[in-house]
C-alpha positions in Angstrom: 126.3 86.9 114.3 129.5 89.0 113.9 131.2 86.1 112.2 128.4 85.8 109.6 129.1 87.1 106.2 125.6 87.0 105.0 124.3 89.3 108.0 124.3 92.9 108.3 123.0 94.6 111.6 122.1 98.5 111.1 122.3 100.7 114.1 121.9 104.5 113.9 122.6 106.5 116.6 121.6 110.2 118.1 124.7 111.5 119.5 125.9 108.5 121.3 122.1 107.0 121.8 121.2 103.8 119.9 117.7 104.7 118.2 117.2 102.0 115.9 118.3 98.6 114.7 117.6 96.2 111.7 118.9 93.3 110.9 119.5 91.9 107.2 120.4 88.4 106.7 120.7 87.0 102.9 120.3 83.5 102.4 120.9 81.5 98.8 117.7 80.0 97.0 117.3 77.6 94.3 114.0 79.8 93.1 114.2 83.4 91.4 117.1 82.2 89.1 119.2 81.2 92.1 119.1 85.1 93.3 119.5 85.3 97.3 116.4 86.0 99.5 117.0 88.8 102.1 115.1 88.5 105.4 114.7 91.4 107.6 114.1 91.3 111.0 115.0 93.1 114.4 113.7 96.5 113.3 113.4 98.1 116.6 112.8 101.9 117.2 113.1 103.7 120.5 109.5 104.6 121.7 110.5 108.7 121.7 111.7 108.9 117.9 108.8 106.7 116.5 106.2 108.2 114.1 108.7 110.4 112.6 109.8 108.1 109.5 113.2 106.5 111.4 112.1 103.2 110.5 111.7 104.1 106.9 115.0 105.4 106.6 116.4 102.3 107.8 114.4 100.1 105.7 115.3 102.3 102.7 118.7 101.4 103.1 118.1 97.5 104.0 116.0 96.9 100.7 118.7 98.9 98.9 121.3 97.0 100.3 119.5 93.6 99.4 118.9 95.1 95.9 122.7 95.5 95.3 123.4 92.3 96.4 121.1 90.7 93.9 118.1 89.7 95.8 114.8 89.3 94.1 112.6 88.7 97.4 112.8 90.4 100.9 110.8 89.3 103.7 110.1 91.3 106.8 109.9 89.0 109.7 108.1 89.7 113.0 107.3 87.8 116.2 103.8 87.0 116.9 103.7 88.9 120.1 104.0 91.9 117.8 101.6 91.4 115.4 
């Protein structure tokens, strides 16, 4: 993962404790005027920090980074067991 230039891993900490993560992967696309598509996954917030807007903050940052990279489409992926 660390050698993939198209992937960004977001990690937020409270003090030295990780409290949220998200992963952004941008891939080329032949539609949408060849603008890349952004895939967001691994959005995780520790239980004691949930319902406080923490995920919203990290997703706002992820979407802004995708927009800056020229993405016309963003997809949020989730695992079926978390539906």
